[in-house]
C-alpha positions in Angstrom: -0.1 -0.2 -0.1 3.2 2.1 0.7 4.5 1.4 -2.7 1.6 1.9 -4.3 0.8 5.6 -2.3 4.1 6.8 -3.1 3.7 5.7 -7.5 0.9 7.8 -6.4 2.9 11.0 -5.3 5.4 10.7 -8.0 2.6 10.3 -10.5 1.2 13.7 -9.2 4.3 15.7 -8.2 5.6 14.9 -12.1 2.0 16.4 -13.4 2.6 19.5 -10.7 6.2 20.3 -12.2 5.6 19.3 -16.3 3.0 22.1 -16.0 5.6 24.8 -14.3 7.5 23.4 -17.1 5.3 25.1 -19.1 4.3 28.2 -17.8 3.3 31.5 -19.8 5.1 34.5 -19.7 1.9 35.9 -20.8 -1.0 37.2 -23.3 -1.8 38.8 -26.1 -5.1 39.9 -26.2 -5.5 40.7 -29.8 -8.9 42.6 -31.0 -10.4 44.2 -34.0 -13.3 44.2 -36.5 -14.7 43.1 -39.3 -17.4 46.1 -40.8 -19.1 46.3 -43.9 -18.7 49.2 -45.9 -17.3 47.7 -49.4 -15.5 50.4 -51.4 -13.0 49.0 -54.2 -9.7 50.0 -54.1 -8.0 51.3 -56.9 -4.1 52.1 -57.1 -2.6 54.6 -59.1 -5.6 55.4 -61.5 -9.4 56.1 -60.1 -11.2 54.2 -61.1 -9.2 51.2 -62.3 -10.5 48.6 -60.7 -7.9 47.4 -58.8 -5.3 47.9 -56.1 -2.8 46.8 -57.4 -0.4 49.3 -59.6 3.1 50.1 -60.3 5.0 53.9 -59.4 8.1 54.6 -61.6 10.6 56.1 -60.3 12.5 58.7 -61.9 16.0 58.5 -62.8 18.7 58.9 -60.7 22.5 59.6 -60.7 24.3 57.8 -58.0 25.6 60.6 -56.9 22.8 62.3 -56.6 22.6 60.9 -52.4 25.8 62.9 -51.6 23.9 66.1 -50.2 20.6 64.1 -49.1 19.7 60.5 -48.6 17.1 60.8 -50.7 16.1 61.1 -54.3 13.5 60.6 -56.9 10.5 61.4 -54.8 7.4 60.4 -56.7 4.1 61.3 -55.9 1.3 58.4 -55.8 -2.6 57.7 -54.6 -4.8 55.0 -53.7 -9.0 55.9 -53.9 -10.8 54.8 -52.3 -14.6 54.5 -53.0 -16.1 56.4 -56.7 -19.6 58.8 -56.9 -22.2 56.5 -56.6 -20.7 53.8 -54.7 -23.4 53.2 -52.2 -21.4 50.7 -50.0 -18.7 52.6 -49.9 -20.6 55.0 -46.8 -19.9 58.9 -46.4 -18.3 60.5 -43.0 -16.1 56.6 -42.9 -12.5 56.5 -42.4 -11.0 55.1 -44.7 -6.8 54.5 -44.0 -3.4 52.3 -45.2 -2.2 49.2 -43.7 1.2 47.8 -44.8 1.6 44.7 -44.3 4.6 44.2 -42.4 4.9 40.2 -43.1 5.8 42.1 -47.2 8.7 39.6 -47.8 10.8 43.3 -49.3 9.9 45.1 -45.9 13.5 45.2 -43.5 12.9 44.5 -40.2 15.7 47.0 -38.9 14.5 50.5 -41.2 10.9 49.5 -41.9 11.9 50.5 -45.2 11.5 48.8 -49.1 14.2 45.8 -50.1 15.3 45.4 -53.3 14.0 42.2 -54.8 16.5 40.6 -56.6 16.6 41.4 -59.8 17.2 44.4 -59.2 21.0 45.2 -60.6 21.7 48.8 -58.5 21.9 48.5 -54.6 23.3 50.2 -51.8 19.8 51.9 -51.8 15.7 50.9 -50.6 13.0 52.2 -51.3 11.2 55.1 -48.7 7.4 55.1 -48.3 6.6 58.8 -46.8 3.2 59.7 -46.0 1.8 62.5 -47.4 -0.6 63.7 -44.9 1.5 63.8 -42.3 3.6 66.3 -43.0 5.9 63.5 -45.5 6.5 62.2 -42.8 8.4 58.4 -43.7 5.9 55.2 -42.8 7.3 52.4 -41.2 6.6 49.6 -42.5 7.8 47.7 -40.1 5.8 49.4 -37.2 3.6 51.4 -38.6 0.0 50.5 -38.0 -1.6 52.4 -40.5 -1.5 56.0 -42.7 -3.6 59.5 -41.8 -7.0 58.7 -42.2 -8.6 60.2 -44.6 -12.4 60.8 -44.4 -14.9 59.2 -46.9 -16.5 61.8 -48.8 -19.4 61.6 -52.2 -18.8 58.0 -51.5 -15.4 58.2 -52.6 -11.1 59.5 -50.7 -8.1 59.8 -51.6 -5.1 58.7 -49.6 -1.6 60.4 -51.3 1.9 59.1 -51.2 5.4 59.4 -51.9 7.7 57.3 -52.5 11.6 57.4 -52.9 15.2 56.4 -53.5 17.3 56.0 -49.8 20.8 55.5 -50.0 21.9 55.0 -45.7 25.6 55.5 -47.1 26.2 56.8 -50.0 29.2 56.2 -51.0 26.6 52.6 -51.5 25.0 53.3 -53.9 26.0 51.4 -56.8 24.0 52.4 -60.8 21.6 49.9 -61.9 17.9 48.8 -61.8 15.8 49.6 -58.5 12.3 46.8 -58.4 10.9 46.4 -55.3 6.9 46.1 -53.8 5.1 46.1 -50.9 1.8 44.3 -49.8 -1.3 47.2 -48.2 -4.5 46.9 -46.7 -7.0 50.0 -46.7 -8.8 50.0 -43.2 -12.2 51.5 -42.6 -12.7 52.6 -39.2 
């Protein structure tokens, strides 16, 4: 009987020990919401019907980075809804959330690394929020861009893309290719 009690005690102690070995260090709560707002998303050209688009940065000389780490600033817009699009409810706040999980997002700088097919080196692509005084957006830690209000069933979100060289002397000529995924958020 003592042997059986000892075995039960050992089993209970090992069960307690194993659960404490897997104790949590903290809890992460996730919150969010799903909306009924149904605005169309058009990139680059209003009413294009697609959120995929290309931003062509100008050709700049490698020496353009000696006085300033940024060059080739180019504006672009993401268009939300369209006139008469009833599902795009007036008064709704819309913003852009650049996806931190996009493969080209540099976790350290928050800028975009170049795709392997690029032949230039020493630069990244930086995105600025035009509604926030052209403030750089950290694509890894950014929550969302400055929101705009839907009026007349539509809204425009302006941004700027540019080359950025942290070390101007490291810039070498060639093609620059990068990309980022984004979502439009509504509040």
